[in-house]
C-alpha positions as CSV (number, residue, x, y, z in Angstrom):
1,M,0.0,0.0,0.0
2,R,1.2,3.5,-0.7
3,V,0.9,5.7,2.4
4,L,1.1,9.5,2.7
5,I,1.6,10.9,6.3
6,V,0.7,14.6,6.6
7,F,2.6,15.7,9.7
8,A,1.6,18.9,11.4
9,H,3.7,19.6,14.5
10,P,6.4,22.3,14.9
11,E,8.7,20.1,17.1
12,P,10.1,17.0,15.4
13,R,11.1,15.6,18.8
14,S,7.5,15.7,20.1
15,F,5.3,12.7,20.7
16,N,3.6,13.5,17.4
17,G,7.0,13.2,15.8
18,A,7.6,9.9,17.5
19,L,4.2,8.6,16.2
20,K,5.1,9.8,12.7
21,D,8.5,8.2,12.7
22,L,7.0,4.9,14.1
23,A,4.3,4.9,11.4
24,A,6.9,5.3,8.6
25,E,9.2,2.7,10.0
26,T,6.5,0.2,10.8
27,L,4.7,0.5,7.4
28,I,8.0,0.3,5.4
29,A,9.0,-2.8,7.4
30,A,5.7,-4.3,6.5
31,G,6.3,-3.7,2.8
32,H,4.3,-0.5,2.3
33,E,5.6,2.6,0.5
34,V,5.6,5.8,2.6
35,K,5.9,9.5,1.9
36,V,5.8,12.2,4.5
37,S,4.7,15.8,4.1
38,D,6.2,17.7,7.1
39,L,4.2,20.9,6.9
40,Y,6.2,22.9,9.4
41,A,9.6,21.9,8.1
42,A,8.4,22.8,4.6
43,K,6.9,26.1,5.8
44,F,3.8,25.2,3.9
45,G,1.5,28.2,3.4
46,A,-1.7,27.9,5.4
47,V,-3.7,30.7,3.7
48,V,-5.6,30.5,0.4
49,G,-4.9,33.5,-1.8
50,V,-4.6,34.8,-5.3
51,D,-1.0,33.6,-5.4
52,D,-2.3,30.0,-5.5
53,F,-3.3,30.5,-9.1
54,L,-0.8,31.0,-11.9
55,C,-3.2,31.9,-14.7
56,E,-5.5,34.8,-15.5
57,R,-8.3,34.9,-13.0
58,A,-11.7,33.5,-13.9
59,D,-13.2,36.7,-12.3
60,P,-10.6,39.5,-11.7
61,D,-13.3,41.6,-10.0
62,F,-14.5,39.2,-7.3
63,F,-12.4,36.5,-5.6
64,S,-14.3,33.2,-5.2
65,V,-11.9,30.5,-4.0
66,A,-14.0,27.6,-5.4
67,R,-14.3,29.3,-8.8
68,E,-10.6,30.1,-9.0
69,Q,-9.5,26.7,-7.9
70,T,-11.7,25.0,-10.5
71,H,-10.5,27.4,-13.2
72,A,-6.8,27.0,-12.3
73,L,-7.0,23.2,-12.2
74,K,-8.7,23.1,-15.6
75,N,-5.8,25.3,-16.9
76,G,-3.0,23.4,-15.1
77,A,-2.1,26.5,-13.3
78,M,-2.1,25.8,-9.5
79,A,0.9,26.9,-7.5
80,D,3.8,24.5,-7.5
81,E,3.6,23.6,-3.7
82,I,-0.1,22.7,-4.2
83,I,0.5,20.6,-7.2
84,A,3.3,18.7,-5.3
85,E,0.9,17.9,-2.5
86,Q,-1.9,16.9,-4.8
87,N,0.4,14.5,-6.6
88,K,1.2,12.9,-3.3
89,V,-2.5,12.5,-2.6
90,I,-3.1,11.0,-6.1
91,W,-0.2,8.6,-5.4
92,A,-1.4,7.5,-2.0
93,E,-3.8,4.7,-1.2
94,L,-3.9,5.7,2.5
95,V,-3.6,9.2,3.9
96,I,-2.8,9.7,7.6
97,F,-3.2,13.0,9.3
98,Q,-0.7,13.2,12.3
99,F,-1.4,16.2,14.5
100,P,-1.9,17.5,18.1
101,M,-5.4,18.5,19.0
102,W,-5.4,22.3,19.4
103,W,-8.7,24.1,20.3
104,F,-10.7,20.9,19.4
105,G,-9.3,20.7,15.9
106,M,-6.3,20.6,13.7
107,P,-3.4,23.1,13.8
108,A,-4.0,25.9,11.3
109,I,-1.2,24.7,9.0
110,L,-3.0,21.4,8.5
111,K,-6.4,23.1,7.9
112,G,-4.7,25.4,5.4
113,W,-3.2,22.3,3.7
114,V,-6.8,21.0,3.3
115,D,-8.1,24.3,2.1
116,R,-5.4,24.6,-0.6
117,V,-4.7,21.0,-1.6
118,F,-8.3,19.6,-1.5
119,A,-9.3,22.1,-4.0
120,R,-12.6,22.2,-5.8
121,G,-12.1,20.2,-9.0
122,F,-9.4,18.1,-7.4
123,A,-11.0,16.6,-4.3
124,Y,-14.6,17.4,-4.9
125,S,-17.0,19.0,-7.4
126,A,-20.7,19.3,-8.1
127,G,-22.2,15.8,-7.8
128,R,-18.9,14.3,-6.7
129,K,-19.2,14.1,-2.9
130,Y,-19.5,11.4,-0.2
131,D,-20.3,8.1,-2.0
132,T,-19.3,9.6,-5.3
133,G,-16.4,11.6,-4.0
134,M,-13.3,12.1,-6.1
135,M,-11.1,10.3,-3.5
136,R,-13.3,7.2,-3.7
137,G,-11.3,3.9,-3.3
138,R,-8.7,5.5,-1.0
139,L,-8.4,5.2,2.8
140,A,-7.8,8.0,5.4
141,M,-7.1,8.0,9.1
142,V,-6.4,10.4,12.0
143,S,-3.6,9.9,14.4
144,A,-3.8,12.6,17.0
145,T,-2.6,13.6,20.5
146,T,-4.6,15.5,23.1
147,G,-3.6,17.7,26.1
148,T,-6.1,16.2,28.4
149,S,-7.2,12.7,29.5
150,A,-9.3,10.1,27.8
151,E,-12.0,10.7,30.5
152,T,-12.5,14.3,29.3
153,Y,-13.2,13.0,25.8
154,A,-15.6,10.3,26.9
155,P,-19.2,10.5,25.7
156,N,-20.1,12.1,29.1
157,G,-16.8,14.0,29.4
158,I,-16.5,17.7,29.7
159,D,-14.7,18.0,26.3
160,G,-17.3,15.7,24.5
161,D,-17.0,12.4,22.7
162,I,-13.7,12.2,20.8
163,N,-15.6,10.8,17.8
164,D,-17.9,13.8,17.8
165,I,-14.9,16.1,18.0
166,L,-13.3,14.4,15.0
167,W,-16.5,14.4,12.9
168,P,-15.6,17.6,11.0
169,I,-12.5,15.7,9.8
170,H,-13.9,12.2,9.4
171,N,-17.1,13.3,7.7
172,G,-16.5,16.9,6.6
173,I,-13.1,16.3,5.0
174,F,-12.4,12.6,4.5
175,R,-15.8,11.1,3.8
176,Y,-17.0,14.3,2.0
177,T,-14.3,13.8,-0.6
178,G,-15.0,10.0,-0.9
179,F,-12.4,8.4,1.4
180,D,-13.2,5.3,3.4
181,V,-12.2,6.3,6.9
182,L,-10.4,4.1,9.5
183,P,-11.0,4.5,13.2
184,P,-8.6,7.2,14.8
185,H,-5.6,6.4,16.9
186,V,-5.6,8.9,19.8
187,A,-2.8,9.3,22.3
188,Y,-4.3,11.1,25.3
189,M,-2.1,13.7,27.1
190,P,1.3,12.1,26.3
191,G,3.0,15.0,27.9
192,K,1.6,14.2,31.3
193,I,2.0,10.4,31.5
194,S,4.9,8.1,32.3
195,T,7.5,6.8,29.8
196,E,5.9,3.3,30.1
197,E,2.5,4.7,29.2
198,R,3.9,6.6,26.2
199,R,5.6,3.3,25.1
200,A,2.3,1.6,25.4
201,Y,0.7,4.1,23.1
202,L,3.5,3.5,20.5
203,N,3.1,-0.2,20.8
204,C,-0.7,0.1,20.3
205,Y,-0.2,2.3,17.2
206,R,2.4,-0.2,15.8
207,R,-0.2,-3.0,16.2
208,R,-2.8,-0.9,14.4
209,L,-0.5,-0.2,11.5
210,I,0.7,-3.8,11.1
211,D,-3.0,-4.8,10.8
212,I,-4.0,-1.8,8.7
213,D,-5.4,-3.9,5.9
214,G,-7.7,-5.7,8.3
215,T,-9.0,-2.6,10.1
216,P,-12.8,-2.1,9.9
217,R,-13.9,1.2,8.4
218,L,-16.0,3.7,10.2
219,F,-19.7,3.6,9.3
220,F,-21.3,6.5,7.4
221,H,-24.8,6.4,6.1
222,P,-24.9,5.8,2.3
223,L,-26.6,8.4,0.1
224,G,-29.6,6.0,-0.3
225,D,-30.4,6.6,3.4
226,Y,-31.1,10.3,2.7
227,G,-34.1,11.9,1.1
228,D,-34.1,14.7,-1.5
229,D,-33.7,17.2,1.4
230,E,-30.5,15.4,2.3
231,R,-31.9,14.4,5.7
232,L,-32.1,10.8,6.8
233,K,-35.3,9.3,5.6
234,P,-38.0,8.5,8.2
235,G,-37.4,5.2,9.9
236,I,-33.6,5.2,9.3
237,V,-31.9,4.8,12.7
238,V,-28.8,6.9,13.1
239,R,-25.6,4.9,13.2
240,S,-23.0,7.6,12.3
241,G,-21.4,9.7,15.0
242,F,-22.6,13.2,15.7
243,Q,-25.9,12.8,13.9
244,R,-29.1,12.1,15.8
245,N,-32.7,11.2,15.1
246,V,-35.2,14.0,15.7
């Protein structure tokens, strides 16, 4: 399997760095191919702007990101650093996001990577979302760390269920663009636990990666479960995280 690890932490010696290194070593040892996008090391630009497009604008008077992304892709005129990352995504059969949980989400540099790389016309377009998404046939996974305990991210924890916290990534980025999504690997507050506990997290992640081909996918309701209003049809019992029957 071809694996792209998108790494978003400013300190290579962090526990996120250790998880990234372990993933690369374990996957390569198991016969997989691995590429790493180290966003901080590359100083990847996190902000969408007119410099992303190297051709005459579709509309020079009003800047619509979606319109300009579609136009630039049709004309082969995206910025070089975006094209380089898109080529890695095209190459990959599995994409892993490795990041620390900051303010209940990804670091800005990783969100910016999504904004720029998962451009309209490349990762999605009209009629090409969810079940028909342009990344269909590929896998995606989150590997993240938190600053607080597993108890705070329990379903009744003060921070909320970790699977709900990750819904914007699992559903709003990965599934929206067509990926099948693997369950996340979360290392809770590695900066506040013992060396033995951190080693246990690494061993757990290693086992997950060794059995990556046999890992069940997260469930998302297929498009057939939704009506024309894009709400679950009456009688469909919610099985995906974050949604609920009303």
